[in-house]
mmJSON file of the N, C-alpha and C atoms, coordinates in Angstrom:
{"data_MODEL":{"atom_site":{
"group_PDB":["ATOM","ATOM","ATOM","ATOM","ATOM","ATOM","ATOM","ATOM","ATOM","ATOM","ATOM","ATOM","ATOM","ATOM","ATOM","ATOM","ATOM","ATOM","ATOM","ATOM","ATOM","ATOM","ATOM","ATOM","ATOM","ATOM","ATOM","ATOM","ATOM","ATOM","ATOM","ATOM","ATOM","ATOM","ATOM","ATOM","ATOM","ATOM","ATOM","ATOM","ATOM","ATOM","ATOM","ATOM","ATOM","ATOM","ATOM","ATOM","ATOM","ATOM","ATOM","ATOM","ATOM","ATOM","ATOM","ATOM","ATOM","ATOM","ATOM","ATOM","ATOM","ATOM","ATOM","ATOM","ATOM","ATOM","ATOM","ATOM","ATOM","ATOM","ATOM","ATOM","ATOM","ATOM","ATOM","ATOM","ATOM","ATOM","ATOM","ATOM","ATOM","ATOM","ATOM","ATOM","ATOM","ATOM","ATOM","ATOM","ATOM","ATOM","ATOM","ATOM","ATOM","ATOM","ATOM","ATOM","ATOM","ATOM","ATOM","ATOM","ATOM","ATOM","ATOM","ATOM","ATOM","ATOM","ATOM","ATOM","ATOM","ATOM","ATOM","ATOM","ATOM","ATOM","ATOM","ATOM","ATOM","ATOM","ATOM","ATOM","ATOM","ATOM","ATOM","ATOM","ATOM","ATOM","ATOM","ATOM","ATOM","ATOM","ATOM","ATOM","ATOM","ATOM","ATOM","ATOM","ATOM","ATOM","ATOM","ATOM","ATOM","ATOM","ATOM","ATOM","ATOM","ATOM","ATOM","ATOM","ATOM","ATOM","ATOM","ATOM","ATOM","ATOM","ATOM","ATOM","ATOM","ATOM","ATOM","ATOM","ATOM","ATOM"],
"id":[1,2,3,4,5,6,7,8,9,10,11,12,13,14,15,16,17,18,19,20,21,22,23,24,25,26,27,28,29,30,31,32,33,34,35,36,37,38,39,40,41,42,43,44,45,46,47,48,49,50,51,52,53,54,55,56,57,58,59,60,61,62,63,64,65,66,67,68,69,70,71,72,73,74,75,76,77,78,79,80,81,82,83,84,85,86,87,88,89,90,91,92,93,94,95,96,97,98,99,100,101,102,103,104,105,106,107,108,109,110,111,112,113,114,115,116,117,118,119,120,121,122,123,124,125,126,127,128,129,130,131,132,133,134,135,136,137,138,139,140,141,142,143,144,145,146,147,148,149,150,151,152,153,154,155,156,157,158,159,160,161,162],
"type_symbol":["N","C","C","N","C","C","N","C","C","N","C","C","N","C","C","N","C","C","N","C","C","N","C","C","N","C","C","N","C","C","N","C","C","N","C","C","N","C","C","N","C","C","N","C","C","N","C","C","N","C","C","N","C","C","N","C","C","N","C","C","N","C","C","N","C","C","N","C","C","N","C","C","N","C","C","N","C","C","N","C","C","N","C","C","N","C","C","N","C","C","N","C","C","N","C","C","N","C","C","N","C","C","N","C","C","N","C","C","N","C","C","N","C","C","N","C","C","N","C","C","N","C","C","N","C","C","N","C","C","N","C","C","N","C","C","N","C","C","N","C","C","N","C","C","N","C","C","N","C","C","N","C","C","N","C","C","N","C","C","N","C","C"],
"label_atom_id":["N","CA","C","N","CA","C","N","CA","C","N","CA","C","N","CA","C","N","CA","C","N","CA","C","N","CA","C","N","CA","C","N","CA","C","N","CA","C","N","CA","C","N","CA","C","N","CA","C","N","CA","C","N","CA","C","N","CA","C","N","CA","C","N","CA","C","N","CA","C","N","CA","C","N","CA","C","N","CA","C","N","CA","C","N","CA","C","N","CA","C","N","CA","C","N","CA","C","N","CA","C","N","CA","C","N","CA","C","N","CA","C","N","CA","C","N","CA","C","N","CA","C","N","CA","C","N","CA","C","N","CA","C","N","CA","C","N","CA","C","N","CA","C","N","CA","C","N","CA","C","N","CA","C","N","CA","C","N","CA","C","N","CA","C","N","CA","C","N","CA","C","N","CA","C","N","CA","C","N","CA","C","N","CA","C","N","CA","C"],
"label_alt_id":[null,null,null,null,null,null,null,null,null,null,null,null,null,null,null,null,null,null,null,null,null,null,null,null,null,null,null,null,null,null,null,null,null,null,null,null,null,null,null,null,null,null,null,null,null,null,null,null,null,null,null,null,null,null,null,null,null,null,null,null,null,null,null,null,null,null,null,null,null,null,null,null,null,null,null,null,null,null,null,null,null,null,null,null,null,null,null,null,null,null,null,null,null,null,null,null,null,null,null,null,null,null,null,null,null,null,null,null,null,null,null,null,null,null,null,null,null,null,null,null,null,null,null,null,null,null,null,null,null,null,null,null,null,null,null,null,null,null,null,null,null,null,null,null,null,null,null,null,null,null,null,null,null,null,null,null,null,null,null,null,null,null],
"label_comp_id":["MET","MET","MET","LYS","LYS","LYS","ALA","ALA","ALA","TYR","TYR","TYR","LEU","LEU","LEU","LEU","LEU","LEU","SER","SER","SER","LEU","LEU","LEU","ALA","ALA","ALA","ILE","ILE","ILE","GLY","GLY","GLY","VAL","VAL","VAL","ILE","ILE","ILE","VAL","VAL","VAL","GLY","GLY","GLY","VAL","VAL","VAL","LEU","LEU","LEU","TYR","TYR","TYR","SER","SER","SER","VAL","VAL","VAL","ALA","ALA","ALA","GLY","GLY","GLY","VAL","VAL","VAL","ARG","ARG","ARG","SER","SER","SER","PRO","PRO","PRO","ALA","ALA","ALA","PRO","PRO","PRO","PRO","PRO","PRO","VAL","VAL","VAL","ILE","ILE","ILE","ALA","ALA","ALA","LEU","LEU","LEU","VAL","VAL","VAL","GLY","GLY","GLY","LEU","LEU","LEU","LEU","LEU","LEU","GLY","GLY","GLY","ILE","ILE","ILE","LEU","LEU","LEU","ALA","ALA","ALA","GLY","GLY","GLY","GLU","GLU","GLU","GLN","GLN","GLN","LEU","LEU","LEU","ILE","ILE","ILE","PRO","PRO","PRO","TRP","TRP","TRP","VAL","VAL","VAL","ARG","ARG","ARG","SER","SER","SER","MET","MET","MET","THR","THR","THR","GLY","GLY","GLY"],
"label_asym_id":["A","A","A","A","A","A","A","A","A","A","A","A","A","A","A","A","A","A","A","A","A","A","A","A","A","A","A","A","A","A","A","A","A","A","A","A","A","A","A","A","A","A","A","A","A","A","A","A","A","A","A","A","A","A","A","A","A","A","A","A","A","A","A","A","A","A","A","A","A","A","A","A","A","A","A","A","A","A","A","A","A","A","A","A","A","A","A","A","A","A","A","A","A","A","A","A","A","A","A","A","A","A","A","A","A","A","A","A","A","A","A","A","A","A","A","A","A","A","A","A","A","A","A","A","A","A","A","A","A","A","A","A","A","A","A","A","A","A","A","A","A","A","A","A","A","A","A","A","A","A","A","A","A","A","A","A","A","A","A","A","A","A"],
"label_entity_id":["1","1","1","1","1","1","1","1","1","1","1","1","1","1","1","1","1","1","1","1","1","1","1","1","1","1","1","1","1","1","1","1","1","1","1","1","1","1","1","1","1","1","1","1","1","1","1","1","1","1","1","1","1","1","1","1","1","1","1","1","1","1","1","1","1","1","1","1","1","1","1","1","1","1","1","1","1","1","1","1","1","1","1","1","1","1","1","1","1","1","1","1","1","1","1","1","1","1","1","1","1","1","1","1","1","1","1","1","1","1","1","1","1","1","1","1","1","1","1","1","1","1","1","1","1","1","1","1","1","1","1","1","1","1","1","1","1","1","1","1","1","1","1","1","1","1","1","1","1","1","1","1","1","1","1","1","1","1","1","1","1","1"],
"label_seq_id":[1,1,1,2,2,2,3,3,3,4,4,4,5,5,5,6,6,6,7,7,7,8,8,8,9,9,9,10,10,10,11,11,11,12,12,12,13,13,13,14,14,14,15,15,15,16,16,16,17,17,17,18,18,18,19,19,19,20,20,20,21,21,21,22,22,22,23,23,23,24,24,24,25,25,25,26,26,26,27,27,27,28,28,28,29,29,29,30,30,30,31,31,31,32,32,32,33,33,33,34,34,34,35,35,35,36,36,36,37,37,37,38,38,38,39,39,39,40,40,40,41,41,41,42,42,42,43,43,43,44,44,44,45,45,45,46,46,46,47,47,47,48,48,48,49,49,49,50,50,50,51,51,51,52,52,52,53,53,53,54,54,54],
"pdbx_PDB_ins_code":[null,null,null,null,null,null,null,null,null,null,null,null,null,null,null,null,null,null,null,null,null,null,null,null,null,null,null,null,null,null,null,null,null,null,null,null,null,null,null,null,null,null,null,null,null,null,null,null,null,null,null,null,null,null,null,null,null,null,null,null,null,null,null,null,null,null,null,null,null,null,null,null,null,null,null,null,null,null,null,null,null,null,null,null,null,null,null,null,null,null,null,null,null,null,null,null,null,null,null,null,null,null,null,null,null,null,null,null,null,null,null,null,null,null,null,null,null,null,null,null,null,null,null,null,null,null,null,null,null,null,null,null,null,null,null,null,null,null,null,null,null,null,null,null,null,null,null,null,null,null,null,null,null,null,null,null,null,null,null,null,null,null],
"Cartn_x":[-48.351,-47.268,-46.626,-47.448,-46.908,-45.872,-46.122,-45.186,-43.83,-43.849,-42.593,-41.811,-42.521,-41.856,-41.322,-42.088,-41.631,-40.395,-40.43,-39.291,-38.046,-38.231,-37.108,-36.56,-37.443,-37.008,-36.241,-36.744,-36.053,-34.706,-34.675,-33.408,-32.372,-32.799,-31.881,-31.376,-32.273,-31.879,-30.857,-31.114,-30.178,-28.845,-28.888,-27.656,-26.834,-27.516,-26.815,-26.202,-26.956,-26.428,-25.211,-25.27,-24.118,-22.906,-23.131,-22.031,-21.419,-22.27,-21.792,-21.01,-21.493,-20.844,-19.601,-19.426,-18.279,-18.398,-19.638,-19.901,-20.174,-19.63,-19.891,-21.241,-22.028,-23.366,-23.308,-24.194,-24.233,-24.973,-25.467,-26.212,-25.268,-25.826,-24.999,-24.497,-23.481,-22.969,-24.047,-23.839,-24.825,-25.139,-24.15,-24.389,-25.404,-25.372,-26.346,-27.736,-27.812,-29.114,-29.702,-28.852,-29.332,-29.875,-29.203,-29.684,-31.027,-31.178,-32.447,-33.551,-33.239,-34.22,-34.653,-33.704,-34.036,-34.961,-34.707,-35.568,-36.991,-37.101,-38.422,-39.144,-38.415,-39.023,-39.481,-38.665,-39.029,-40.276,-40.427,-41.619,-42.886,-42.774,-43.927,-44.219,-43.27,-43.398,-44.529,-44.596,-45.604,-47.022,-47.319,-48.685,-49.012,-48.031,-48.26,-48.591,-47.835,-48.091,-49.474,-49.805,-51.129,-52.245,-52.083,-53.128,-53.222,-52.123,-52.136,-52.777,-52.682,-53.214,-54.679,-55.202,-56.623,-56.891],
"Cartn_y":[-34.487,-35.383,-34.949,-34.414,-33.956,-32.858,-31.961,-30.864,-31.398,-32.442,-33.024,-33.672,-34.405,-35.06,-34.037,-32.988,-31.935,-31.236,-30.95,-30.314,-31.2,-32.485,-33.417,-33.479,-33.556,-33.638,-32.382,-31.23,-29.986,-29.913,-30.353,-30.38,-31.266,-32.424,-33.329,-32.691,-32.054,-31.395,-30.285,-29.482,-28.414,-29.01,-30.088,-30.745,-31.238,-31.805,-32.267,-31.075,-29.997,-28.806,-28.243,-28.207,-27.741,-28.624,-29.927,-30.865,-30.676,-30.539,-30.349,-29.043,-27.994,-26.688,-26.617,-27.614,-27.611,-26.598,-26.25,-25.279,-26.022,-25.52,-26.136,-25.665,-26.598,-26.298,-25.455,-24.451,-23.645,-24.348,-25.56,-26.302,-26.727,-26.919,-27.386,-28.808,-29.232,-30.594,-31.642,-32.815,-33.896,-34.205,-34.165,-34.484,-33.513,-32.265,-31.283,-31.59,-32.032,-32.371,-33.607,-34.55,-35.738,-35.325,-34.403,-33.891,-33.193,-32.425,-31.753,-32.766,-33.82,-34.886,-35.504,-35.686,-36.214,-35.292,-33.997,-33.02,-33.1,-33.142,-33.219,-34.51,-35.617,-36.888,-36.822,-36.216,-36.08,-35.247,-34.196,-33.356,-34.127,-35.067,-35.828,-37.034,-37.435,-38.648,-38.578,-37.505,-37.384,-37.389,-36.551,-36.617,-37.987,-38.655,-39.975,-40.988,-40.951,-41.876,-41.601,-40.338,-39.975,-40.494,-40.404,-40.876,-42.401,-43.078,-44.542,-45.065,-44.306,-44.763,-44.358,-43.59,-43.289,-41.944],
"Cartn_z":[94.492,94.128,92.82,91.902,90.626,90.823,91.775,92.018,92.485,93.308,93.791,92.651,91.808,90.677,89.68,89.428,88.533,89.106,90.39,91.043,90.969,91.208,91.121,89.701,88.718,87.325,86.904,87.279,86.935,87.654,88.889,89.623,88.96,88.481,87.787,86.493,85.757,84.507,84.782,85.789,86.138,86.587,87.343,87.768,86.589,85.603,84.394,83.656,83.536,82.864,83.601,84.919,85.704,85.441,85.406,85.182,83.798,82.781,81.404,81.292,81.955,81.889,82.785,83.647,84.544,85.669,86.016,87.073,88.365,89.445,90.742,91.27,91.748,92.247,93.519,93.632,94.862,96.0,95.743,96.768,97.897,99.088,100.2,99.941,100.685,100.497,100.752,100.206,100.322,101.781,102.659,104.073,104.688,104.256,104.758,104.23,102.988,102.413,103.076,103.453,104.17,105.541,106.196,107.478,107.324,106.263,106.0,105.743,105.024,104.798,106.131,107.033,108.359,109.132,109.034,109.706,109.143,107.826,107.208,107.585,107.634,108.026,109.479,110.334,111.74,111.938,111.136,111.225,110.876,109.973,109.52,110.408,111.224,112.024,113.044,113.815,114.874,114.293,113.279,112.705,112.12,111.521,110.949,112.051,113.156,114.264,114.853,115.0,115.55,114.65,113.34,112.44,112.446,112.719,112.764,114.045,115.125,116.412,116.62,115.713,115.797,116.268],
"occupancy":[1.0,1.0,1.0,1.0,1.0,1.0,1.0,1.0,1.0,1.0,1.0,1.0,1.0,1.0,1.0,1.0,1.0,1.0,1.0,1.0,1.0,1.0,1.0,1.0,1.0,1.0,1.0,1.0,1.0,1.0,1.0,1.0,1.0,1.0,1.0,1.0,1.0,1.0,1.0,1.0,1.0,1.0,1.0,1.0,1.0,1.0,1.0,1.0,1.0,1.0,1.0,1.0,1.0,1.0,1.0,1.0,1.0,1.0,1.0,1.0,1.0,1.0,1.0,1.0,1.0,1.0,1.0,1.0,1.0,1.0,1.0,1.0,1.0,1.0,1.0,1.0,1.0,1.0,1.0,1.0,1.0,1.0,1.0,1.0,1.0,1.0,1.0,1.0,1.0,1.0,1.0,1.0,1.0,1.0,1.0,1.0,1.0,1.0,1.0,1.0,1.0,1.0,1.0,1.0,1.0,1.0,1.0,1.0,1.0,1.0,1.0,1.0,1.0,1.0,1.0,1.0,1.0,1.0,1.0,1.0,1.0,1.0,1.0,1.0,1.0,1.0,1.0,1.0,1.0,1.0,1.0,1.0,1.0,1.0,1.0,1.0,1.0,1.0,1.0,1.0,1.0,1.0,1.0,1.0,1.0,1.0,1.0,1.0,1.0,1.0,1.0,1.0,1.0,1.0,1.0,1.0,1.0,1.0,1.0,1.0,1.0,1.0],
"B_iso_or_equiv":[0.0,0.0,0.0,0.0,0.0,0.0,0.0,0.0,0.0,0.0,0.0,0.0,0.0,0.0,0.0,0.0,0.0,0.0,0.0,0.0,0.0,0.0,0.0,0.0,0.0,0.0,0.0,0.0,0.0,0.0,0.0,0.0,0.0,0.0,0.0,0.0,0.0,0.0,0.0,0.0,0.0,0.0,0.0,0.0,0.0,0.0,0.0,0.0,0.0,0.0,0.0,0.0,0.0,0.0,0.0,0.0,0.0,0.0,0.0,0.0,0.0,0.0,0.0,0.0,0.0,0.0,0.0,0.0,0.0,0.0,0.0,0.0,0.0,0.0,0.0,0.0,0.0,0.0,0.0,0.0,0.0,0.0,0.0,0.0,0.0,0.0,0.0,0.0,0.0,0.0,0.0,0.0,0.0,0.0,0.0,0.0,0.0,0.0,0.0,0.0,0.0,0.0,0.0,0.0,0.0,0.0,0.0,0.0,0.0,0.0,0.0,0.0,0.0,0.0,0.0,0.0,0.0,0.0,0.0,0.0,0.0,0.0,0.0,0.0,0.0,0.0,0.0,0.0,0.0,0.0,0.0,0.0,0.0,0.0,0.0,0.0,0.0,0.0,0.0,0.0,0.0,0.0,0.0,0.0,0.0,0.0,0.0,0.0,0.0,0.0,0.0,0.0,0.0,0.0,0.0,0.0,0.0,0.0,0.0,0.0,0.0,0.0],
"pdbx_formal_charge":[null,null,null,null,null,null,null,null,null,null,null,null,null,null,null,null,null,null,null,null,null,null,null,null,null,null,null,null,null,null,null,null,null,null,null,null,null,null,null,null,null,null,null,null,null,null,null,null,null,null,null,null,null,null,null,null,null,null,null,null,null,null,null,null,null,null,null,null,null,null,null,null,null,null,null,null,null,null,null,null,null,null,null,null,null,null,null,null,null,null,null,null,null,null,null,null,null,null,null,null,null,null,null,null,null,null,null,null,null,null,null,null,null,null,null,null,null,null,null,null,null,null,null,null,null,null,null,null,null,null,null,null,null,null,null,null,null,null,null,null,null,null,null,null,null,null,null,null,null,null,null,null,null,null,null,null,null,null,null,null,null,null],
"auth_seq_id":[1,1,1,2,2,2,3,3,3,4,4,4,5,5,5,6,6,6,7,7,7,8,8,8,9,9,9,10,10,10,11,11,11,12,12,12,13,13,13,14,14,14,15,15,15,16,16,16,17,17,17,18,18,18,19,19,19,20,20,20,21,21,21,22,22,22,23,23,23,24,24,24,25,25,25,26,26,26,27,27,27,28,28,28,29,29,29,30,30,30,31,31,31,32,32,32,33,33,33,34,34,34,35,35,35,36,36,36,37,37,37,38,38,38,39,39,39,40,40,40,41,41,41,42,42,42,43,43,43,44,44,44,45,45,45,46,46,46,47,47,47,48,48,48,49,49,49,50,50,50,51,51,51,52,52,52,53,53,53,54,54,54],
"auth_comp_id":["MET","MET","MET","LYS","LYS","LYS","ALA","ALA","ALA","TYR","TYR","TYR","LEU","LEU","LEU","LEU","LEU","LEU","SER","SER","SER","LEU","LEU","LEU","ALA","ALA","ALA","ILE","ILE","ILE","GLY","GLY","GLY","VAL","VAL","VAL","ILE","ILE","ILE","VAL","VAL","VAL","GLY","GLY","GLY","VAL","VAL","VAL","LEU","LEU","LEU","TYR","TYR","TYR","SER","SER","SER","VAL","VAL","VAL","ALA","ALA","ALA","GLY","GLY","GLY","VAL","VAL","VAL","ARG","ARG","ARG","SER","SER","SER","PRO","PRO","PRO","ALA","ALA","ALA","PRO","PRO","PRO","PRO","PRO","PRO","VAL","VAL","VAL","ILE","ILE","ILE","ALA","ALA","ALA","LEU","LEU","LEU","VAL","VAL","VAL","GLY","GLY","GLY","LEU","LEU","LEU","LEU","LEU","LEU","GLY","GLY","GLY","ILE","ILE","ILE","LEU","LEU","LEU","ALA","ALA","ALA","GLY","GLY","GLY","GLU","GLU","GLU","GLN","GLN","GLN","LEU","LEU","LEU","ILE","ILE","ILE","PRO","PRO","PRO","TRP","TRP","TRP","VAL","VAL","VAL","ARG","ARG","ARG","SER","SER","SER","MET","MET","MET","THR","THR","THR","GLY","GLY","GLY"],
"auth_asym_id":["A","A","A","A","A","A","A","A","A","A","A","A","A","A","A","A","A","A","A","A","A","A","A","A","A","A","A","A","A","A","A","A","A","A","A","A","A","A","A","A","A","A","A","A","A","A","A","A","A","A","A","A","A","A","A","A","A","A","A","A","A","A","A","A","A","A","A","A","A","A","A","A","A","A","A","A","A","A","A","A","A","A","A","A","A","A","A","A","A","A","A","A","A","A","A","A","A","A","A","A","A","A","A","A","A","A","A","A","A","A","A","A","A","A","A","A","A","A","A","A","A","A","A","A","A","A","A","A","A","A","A","A","A","A","A","A","A","A","A","A","A","A","A","A","A","A","A","A","A","A","A","A","A","A","A","A","A","A","A","A","A","A"],
"auth_atom_id":["N","CA","C","N","CA","C","N","CA","C","N","CA","C","N","CA","C","N","CA","C","N","CA","C","N","CA","C","N","CA","C","N","CA","C","N","CA","C","N","CA","C","N","CA","C","N","CA","C","N","CA","C","N","CA","C","N","CA","C","N","CA","C","N","CA","C","N","CA","C","N","CA","C","N","CA","C","N","CA","C","N","CA","C","N","CA","C","N","CA","C","N","CA","C","N","CA","C","N","CA","C","N","CA","C","N","CA","C","N","CA","C","N","CA","C","N","CA","C","N","CA","C","N","CA","C","N","CA","C","N","CA","C","N","CA","C","N","CA","C","N","CA","C","N","CA","C","N","CA","C","N","CA","C","N","CA","C","N","CA","C","N","CA","C","N","CA","C","N","CA","C","N","CA","C","N","CA","C","N","CA","C","N","CA","C","N","CA","C"],
"pdbx_PDB_model_num":[1,1,1,1,1,1,1,1,1,1,1,1,1,1,1,1,1,1,1,1,1,1,1,1,1,1,1,1,1,1,1,1,1,1,1,1,1,1,1,1,1,1,1,1,1,1,1,1,1,1,1,1,1,1,1,1,1,1,1,1,1,1,1,1,1,1,1,1,1,1,1,1,1,1,1,1,1,1,1,1,1,1,1,1,1,1,1,1,1,1,1,1,1,1,1,1,1,1,1,1,1,1,1,1,1,1,1,1,1,1,1,1,1,1,1,1,1,1,1,1,1,1,1,1,1,1,1,1,1,1,1,1,1,1,1,1,1,1,1,1,1,1,1,1,1,1,1,1,1,1,1,1,1,1,1,1,1,1,1,1,1,1]
}}}
């Protein structure tokens, strides 16, 4: 969990620096990131359901 929080914190810091410098981020648009989040959630869904059902 620490790695995720550290990654998020560094990402936010870099985002702020990009904004201050007026540089456009090379990251994909937000809609693509939301789709990626959906893919990751979908990957975790089946193992989670299996662990809940025994």
